[in-house]
DOVEX-459618 format. One line per 5 residues: number of its first residue (from 1); their letters; for each residue x negated, y negated, z negated of C-alpha. Coordinates in steps of 0.25 Angstrom, whole numbers. Layout:
N
NUM = A = X:Y:Z ~ ...
END
This chain:
374
1 = MKIGV = 105:-489:-39 ~ 115:-492:-28 ~ 119:-478:-21 ~ 127:-477:-8 ~ 135:-466:-3
6 = PKEIK = 140:-467:12 ~ 151:-460:18 ~ 144:-447:26 ~ 146:-450:41 ~ 140:-436:47
11 = NNEFR = 150:-429:55 ~ 161:-423:46 ~ 153:-425:34 ~ 162:-428:22 ~ 153:-427:10
16 = VGMIP = 149:-438:2 ~ 135:-441:-5 ~ 141:-444:-19 ~ 154:-440:-26 ~ 160:-450:-37
21 = AVVRE = 155:-441:-49 ~ 140:-445:-44 ~ 144:-459:-42 ~ 149:-460:-56 ~ 136:-454:-61
26 = LTTRG = 128:-465:-54 ~ 137:-477:-57 ~ 137:-473:-71 ~ 122:-474:-71 ~ 123:-488:-66
31 = HRVFI = 121:-486:-51 ~ 130:-491:-39 ~ 136:-481:-29 ~ 142:-486:-16 ~ 151:-477:-9
36 = ETKAG = 155:-479:5 ~ 171:-479:7 ~ 177:-466:9 ~ 164:-458:8 ~ 171:-447:0
41 = DAIDL = 185:-448:5 ~ 185:-435:13 ~ 182:-427:1 ~ 192:-434:-8 ~ 182:-444:-15
46 = SDEIY = 189:-457:-13 ~ 183:-471:-14 ~ 191:-473:-27 ~ 185:-461:-33 ~ 171:-466:-30
51 = ARAGA = 175:-480:-35 ~ 180:-474:-48 ~ 166:-467:-50 ~ 159:-480:-48 ~ 155:-481:-33
56 = TILPT = 157:-493:-25 ~ 164:-491:-12 ~ 158:-497:1 ~ 166:-498:14 ~ 154:-494:24
61 = AEEIF = 141:-486:25 ~ 134:-498:28 ~ 136:-504:14 ~ 133:-491:7 ~ 119:-491:14
66 = AEADM = 116:-505:13 ~ 120:-505:-3 ~ 114:-492:-8 ~ 100:-489:-13 ~ 103:-474:-11
71 = IVKVK = 112:-467:-1 ~ 118:-454:-5 ~ 124:-446:6 ~ 126:-432:10 ~ 121:-430:25
76 = EPQPQ = 110:-436:31 ~ 112:-450:36 ~ 117:-452:50 ~ 110:-462:59 ~ 119:-473:56
81 = EIKRL = 117:-471:41 ~ 102:-471:43 ~ 103:-484:49 ~ 110:-490:36 ~ 98:-484:27
86 = KPGQT = 89:-494:20 ~ 74:-494:18 ~ 72:-488:4 ~ 86:-483:2 ~ 88:-469:-4
91 = LFTYL = 95:-459:4 ~ 100:-446:-3 ~ 106:-436:6 ~ 104:-424:14 ~ 94:-427:25
96 = HLAPD = 90:-414:32 ~ 79:-422:39 ~ 71:-411:45 ~ 79:-409:58 ~ 83:-423:60
101 = PEQTK = 72:-431:64 ~ 81:-443:68 ~ 86:-444:53 ~ 72:-443:48 ~ 67:-454:57
106 = GLLNA = 79:-463:53 ~ 77:-461:38 ~ 62:-464:39 ~ 64:-476:47 ~ 75:-480:37
111 = GVIGI = 65:-481:26 ~ 74:-473:15 ~ 72:-464:5 ~ 78:-451:10 ~ 81:-440:-1
116 = AYETV = 87:-427:5 ~ 96:-419:-3 ~ 91:-406:5 ~ 77:-407:0 ~ 79:-411:-15
121 = TDARG = 74:-399:-23 ~ 76:-393:-38 ~ 67:-386:-48 ~ 71:-373:-42 ~ 67:-376:-28
126 = GLPLL = 81:-378:-23 ~ 88:-389:-15 ~ 98:-394:-25 ~ 105:-404:-16 ~ 105:-395:-4
131 = APMSE = 111:-383:-12 ~ 125:-387:-14 ~ 127:-390:1 ~ 120:-377:5 ~ 129:-370:-4
136 = VAGRM = 141:-376:3 ~ 135:-374:17 ~ 132:-360:14 ~ 146:-357:10 ~ 152:-364:21
141 = SIQAG = 142:-357:32 ~ 151:-344:29 ~ 164:-352:30 ~ 159:-358:43 ~ 153:-345:48
146 = AHCLE = 166:-337:45 ~ 174:-347:52 ~ 165:-347:64 ~ 166:-332:66 ~ 181:-334:69
151 = MEAGG = 185:-333:84 ~ 190:-348:84 ~ 177:-353:79 ~ 170:-345:90 ~ 165:-333:81
156 = RGQLL = 166:-318:83 ~ 179:-317:76 ~ 174:-311:64 ~ 178:-311:49 ~ 166:-313:40
161 = GGVPG = 170:-303:30 ~ 177:-293:40 ~ 188:-285:35 ~ 189:-270:31 ~ 185:-262:43
166 = VPAAR = 177:-273:50 ~ 164:-278:46 ~ 161:-292:40 ~ 153:-302:47 ~ 138:-302:46
171 = VVVLG = 133:-315:40 ~ 118:-318:40 ~ 113:-330:32 ~ 99:-335:35 ~ 94:-341:22
176 = GGVVG = 96:-337:8 ~ 96:-351:1 ~ 108:-359:-5 ~ 116:-359:10 ~ 112:-344:13
181 = TNAAR = 117:-339:-1 ~ 130:-347:-1 ~ 133:-342:13 ~ 130:-328:9 ~ 138:-329:-3
186 = MAMGL = 150:-334:5 ~ 148:-323:17 ~ 148:-312:6 ~ 160:-318:0 ~ 167:-316:13
191 = EAYVT = 162:-302:14 ~ 153:-304:26 ~ 140:-296:28 ~ 129:-306:23 ~ 114:-306:26
196 = VLDVS = 104:-317:20 ~ 91:-319:26 ~ 80:-326:19 ~ 65:-327:19 ~ 65:-328:4
201 = LPRLY = 64:-313:-3 ~ 67:-319:-16 ~ 79:-327:-11 ~ 84:-314:-4 ~ 82:-307:-17
206 = ELDLQ = 90:-317:-25 ~ 101:-315:-15 ~ 101:-301:-16 ~ 102:-301:-31 ~ 113:-312:-29
211 = FGAML = 122:-304:-19 ~ 118:-290:-19 ~ 122:-280:-9 ~ 132:-290:-3 ~ 121:-298:4
216 = NTIYS = 110:-294:13 ~ 97:-301:12 ~ 87:-301:23 ~ 72:-306:24 ~ 72:-317:35
221 = TIDTI = 63:-314:47 ~ 65:-317:62 ~ 69:-303:63 ~ 80:-302:52 ~ 85:-315:56
226 = EEHVL = 87:-311:70 ~ 93:-297:66 ~ 103:-303:56 ~ 107:-315:64 ~ 110:-306:77
231 = AADLV = 118:-297:68 ~ 126:-309:61 ~ 140:-313:63 ~ 138:-326:55 ~ 123:-332:53
236 = VGAVL = 121:-343:42 ~ 108:-351:44 ~ 105:-355:29 ~ 90:-357:30 ~ 83:-370:23
241 = VPGAA = 70:-375:23 ~ 71:-387:13 ~ 70:-400:21 ~ 66:-393:34 ~ 72:-389:47
246 = APRLI = 78:-376:45 ~ 70:-364:52 ~ 77:-359:65 ~ 78:-344:61 ~ 89:-341:72
251 = TENMV = 84:-342:86 ~ 93:-345:99 ~ 90:-331:103 ~ 96:-325:90 ~ 109:-333:92
256 = RQMKK = 110:-328:106 ~ 110:-314:101 ~ 120:-316:90 ~ 133:-310:90 ~ 144:-317:99
261 = GSVLV = 153:-326:90 ~ 143:-325:78 ~ 141:-338:69 ~ 129:-346:65 ~ 131:-356:54
266 = DVAID = 118:-364:53 ~ 118:-370:39 ~ 104:-375:41 ~ 108:-384:53 ~ 106:-396:44
271 = QGGCS = 91:-393:44 ~ 91:-390:59 ~ 97:-376:59 ~ 92:-362:58 ~ 96:-358:72
276 = ETSHP = 90:-362:85 ~ 105:-364:90 ~ 109:-372:79 ~ 113:-387:80 ~ 121:-396:70
281 = TTHAN = 136:-396:71 ~ 147:-404:63 ~ 159:-400:56 ~ 167:-406:67 ~ 161:-396:78
286 = PTYKL = 154:-386:69 ~ 151:-375:78 ~ 146:-372:92 ~ 143:-358:99 ~ 130:-354:106
291 = HDVVH = 126:-341:111 ~ 140:-337:106 ~ 136:-340:91 ~ 145:-350:83 ~ 135:-360:78
296 = YCVAN = 140:-368:65 ~ 130:-378:62 ~ 137:-390:54 ~ 126:-398:48 ~ 134:-402:36
301 = MPGAV = 142:-390:33 ~ 145:-394:18 ~ 152:-406:24 ~ 164:-397:27 ~ 167:-396:13
306 = ARTST = 163:-410:9 ~ 169:-410:-5 ~ 163:-398:-10 ~ 150:-402:-4 ~ 149:-416:-9
311 = FALNN = 152:-412:-24 ~ 142:-401:-23 ~ 132:-410:-17 ~ 134:-421:-27 ~ 132:-412:-38
316 = ATLPF = 118:-409:-34 ~ 114:-423:-29 ~ 119:-431:-42 ~ 107:-430:-51 ~ 98:-434:-39
321 = VVALA = 107:-446:-36 ~ 107:-451:-51 ~ 91:-448:-51 ~ 89:-457:-38 ~ 99:-468:-43
326 = ENGPE = 93:-468:-57 ~ 78:-468:-53 ~ 78:-473:-39 ~ 73:-463:-27 ~ 58:-465:-31
331 = GAMAQ = 60:-463:-46 ~ 70:-451:-44 ~ 60:-444:-35 ~ 48:-446:-43 ~ 55:-440:-55
336 = NPHLR = 61:-428:-47 ~ 53:-420:-38 ~ 66:-413:-33 ~ 72:-425:-28 ~ 59:-429:-23
341 = AGLNV = 59:-418:-14 ~ 72:-424:-8 ~ 63:-436:-2 ~ 63:-434:13 ~ 60:-449:17
346 = YKGTL = 55:-460:10 ~ 54:-474:15 ~ 50:-471:29 ~ 42:-459:25 ~ 46:-444:27
351 = TYKAV = 44:-436:14 ~ 48:-422:17 ~ 39:-412:23 ~ 49:-403:29 ~ 55:-414:37
356 = ADAQK = 42:-419:41 ~ 38:-406:46 ~ 51:-404:54 ~ 49:-417:61 ~ 34:-418:61
361 = LPFRR = 33:-431:53 ~ 24:-436:43 ~ 28:-435:29 ~ 23:-439:15 ~ 27:-432:2
366 = AEEVL = 37:-438:-7 ~ 28:-439:-18 ~ 19:-448:-10 ~ 29:-457:-5 ~ 35:-459:-19
371 = GLSY = 22:-461:-24 ~ 21:-450:-34 ~ 7:-444:-38 ~ 11:-430:-38
END
């Protein structure tokens, strides 16, 4: 198979879809890998390093898209990239289609096989390709939130962990999954007063066993969300419905009543955000202030630590990339139901129910379009 890796072009996105070690794994198996020149320069992965791993370096993105049977990226394709896709070409990347009808329409019209990292599953019911970036984003949410609480960033002028004689900041995390757990862990490490809300009692029990009295666990209802959000200095939105638009748990009226200079870090923004007042921002201009609350809503938070994020992501994607290359997309998805769960669009047909529900579009099951009998 011929596999192409273009340079990411989203604002301040420095990650790259494939590291040299993955290139070597593929080329050793007889596949050809094409890397756009300088795709990894920003994170010290030079063209020379890729060439030594067996990649062919091409000068433009147009040549990458034209040459490859499969495109491996990090972020969802931008409009100019969608125009370069070919019918039947496989696209393996984060898609986050639910809140993005324009991208959905573009991929359907392009006739590609779109497999989304964020909906690939594992035997334990987890999301193995989302988890590494969720770990990064969860940890970064506290770094970002702590900075936003500083005066020069528009915040309350509050130190997250306080000092002797002065209380620590109240950190409220909505969602106890991978993002929320990592956010809570970092906040507790900085000696903040941390509360996690979730609708899963088993998950709250697990968090209680893991962190003990250091962490407050609260069952999530409209009442408890309102109570804790209004009392918080820093709120982290860490909710996730796999492949679907994030639920809007924080109303604009709640934000109006939050403390002056408090901070909302909406990690769920790449799925539409969990606050009515959230809209996507970039690393170039990461925050805005609304109702005296600082909002940090960067849609690609892990891009700020692009080298760590790239290596963590590639550790997870490697076996799936190899499977797709060795067996072709249809063969790989027929053999592996967890990879099949990642199929969002197939040659003009929408194949993921949560996206269809969010956009009120028809869809067909992956098994049906792949011609599988089960």
